[in-house]
C-alpha positions in Angstrom: -42.1 144.9 -42.9 -40.5 142.5 -40.4 -37.2 142.6 -42.3 -37.1 146.3 -42.1 -37.3 146.2 -38.3 -34.5 143.6 -38.2 -32.3 145.9 -40.3 -31.9 148.1 -37.2 -30.5 145.2 -35.3 -28.3 143.5 -37.8 -26.7 146.5 -39.6 -27.0 144.7 -42.9 -28.2 146.0 -46.2 -31.5 144.2 -46.7 -33.1 143.9 -50.1 -36.8 144.2 -49.5 -37.5 142.0 -52.6 -36.2 139.1 -50.5 -38.8 139.5 -47.9 -41.3 137.1 -49.4 -38.8 135.0 -51.1 -38.0 131.4 -50.0 -34.3 131.9 -50.7 -32.0 131.8 -47.7 -29.4 134.5 -48.3 -26.6 135.6 -46.0 -24.8 138.7 -47.4 -22.0 138.3 -44.9 -19.3 136.0 -46.2 -17.4 134.3 -43.5 -13.7 133.5 -44.2 -12.9 129.8 -43.5 -9.4 130.8 -42.2 -11.0 133.2 -39.7 -13.4 130.4 -38.5 -10.4 128.0 -38.0 -8.4 130.7 -36.1 -11.4 131.5 -33.9 -12.1 127.9 -33.1 -8.5 127.3 -32.2 -8.4 130.2 -29.9 -11.9 129.6 -28.3 -10.5 126.9 -26.0 -7.9 129.2 -24.5 -10.1 132.3 -24.5 -12.8 130.5 -22.5 -10.6 130.9 -19.4 -10.7 134.7 -19.8 -14.5 134.9 -19.5 -15.7 137.1 -16.6 -17.4 135.7 -13.6 -20.7 137.4 -14.7 -20.4 135.7 -18.1 -19.7 132.3 -16.5 -22.7 132.7 -14.1 -24.9 133.5 -17.1 -23.5 130.5 -19.0 -24.2 128.3 -16.0 -27.8 129.5 -16.0 -28.2 129.1 -19.8 -26.7 125.6 -19.7 -29.2 124.8 -17.0 -32.0 126.1 -19.3 -30.7 124.0 -22.2 -30.4 120.9 -19.9 -34.0 121.3 -18.8 -35.3 121.8 -22.4 -33.3 118.8 -23.6 -34.0 116.6 -20.5 -30.3 116.0 -19.8 -29.1 114.6 -16.5 -26.9 116.8 -14.3 -24.2 114.3 -13.7 -20.7 115.5 -13.1 -21.4 119.0 -11.8 -21.3 120.2 -8.3 -23.5 123.0 -7.0 -20.5 124.3 -5.2 -19.1 126.1 -8.2 -19.0 129.9 -7.8 -20.9 130.3 -11.1 -23.9 128.5 -9.6 -24.6 131.3 -7.2 -27.0 133.2 -9.5 -28.8 130.0 -10.4 -29.3 129.3 -6.7 -30.8 132.7 -6.1 -33.5 132.6 -8.7 -36.7 130.6 -8.7 -35.8 127.1 -9.7 -39.0 126.0 -11.3 -37.9 123.3 -13.8 -34.4 124.7 -14.2 -31.8 122.0 -13.9 -28.1 122.0 -13.0 -26.1 121.5 -16.2 -23.8 118.6 -16.8 -20.1 119.7 -16.5 -19.4 118.9 -20.1 -22.3 121.1 -21.3 -21.1 124.0 -19.1 -17.6 123.7 -20.4 -18.9 123.6 -24.0 -21.0 126.7 -23.4 -17.8 128.5 -22.4 -16.1 127.6 -25.7 -19.2 128.7 -27.6 -19.3 132.1 -25.9 -15.6 132.6 -26.4 -16.0 132.0 -30.1 -19.1 134.2 -30.3 -17.5 137.1 -28.5 -14.4 137.0 -30.7 -16.2 136.8 -34.0 -16.5 140.1 -35.8 -19.2 139.0 -38.1 -22.4 138.4 -36.2 -24.7 138.4 -39.2 -25.8 134.8 -39.8 -26.8 132.1 -37.4 -25.9 129.4 -39.9 -22.2 130.3 -39.6 -22.3 130.0 -35.9 -24.2 126.7 -35.9 -21.5 125.3 -38.3 -18.7 126.6 -36.1 -20.3 125.4 -32.9 -20.7 121.9 -34.5 -17.0 122.0 -35.3 -16.1 123.0 -31.7 -18.3 120.2 -30.4 -16.6 117.6 -32.6 -13.2 118.7 -31.3 -14.2 118.3 -27.6 -15.1 114.6 -27.6 -18.2 115.2 -25.6 -21.3 113.1 -26.4 -24.7 114.6 -26.3 -27.6 112.8 -28.2 -29.4 116.0 -29.1 -26.5 118.3 -29.9 -28.1 120.0 -33.0 -31.0 121.3 -30.9 -28.6 122.3 -28.1 -26.4 124.2 -30.4 -29.4 126.1 -31.9 -30.5 127.0 -28.3 -27.1 128.4 -27.5 -26.9 130.4 -30.8 -30.4 131.8 -30.2 -29.5 132.9 -26.6 -26.3 134.5 -27.7 -28.0 136.4 -30.6 -30.8 137.5 -28.4 -28.4 139.1 -26.0 -26.4 140.6 -28.8 -29.4 142.1 -30.5 -30.7 143.5 -27.2 -27.3 145.1 -26.5 -27.1 146.6 -30.0 -30.6 147.9 -29.7 -29.7 149.6 -26.5 -26.7 151.3 -28.2 -29.0 152.5 -31.0 -31.5 153.9 -28.4 -28.7 155.7 -26.5 -27.4 157.2 -29.8 -31.0 158.2 -30.7 -31.5 159.8 -27.3 -28.2 161.7 -27.6 -29.2 163.1 -31.1 -32.6 164.1 -29.8 -31.1 165.9 -26.8 -28.7 167.7 -29.1 -31.6 168.8 -31.4 -33.5 170.1 -28.4 -30.5 172.1 -27.2 -30.0 173.6 -30.7 -33.7 174.4 -31.2 -34.0 176.1 -27.7 -31.3 178.7 -28.6 
């Protein structure tokens, strides 16, 4: 039942026999050459992120910092990207370390450019490779990568669901017009 609902979001062909199975199956094969090309380009493409995306990443990086109890050394509040974070209720939200904020930009640039958003395992693997190329040092990087992947996929699924709803509304409107004739 749950897999059938997810089918709407992922656009994958899901075999309902796998629902109660313990087998982890990803039907989307990711080309290693594509991964390498995307990783190489993510460092340059990160400079092309919009100011809204950077503000969102700043906020997400602060969330990850708070969850992983990281210090906020090396980042000034004076960045333009911090404006949104300053406006919302701070609660336990922290300012992210500069390296984490930069890393999040590389991750998002990779995520946006990837055409195959079907398996979190592929993104976790790619994000680990990006992390290893940066030279940054975070003691809990595995958990941090999972948090970023989850945030990116949640936003992606929400966006795709909105597209489906818009298409559904358009079809219903068209049916109403036809039936009223």
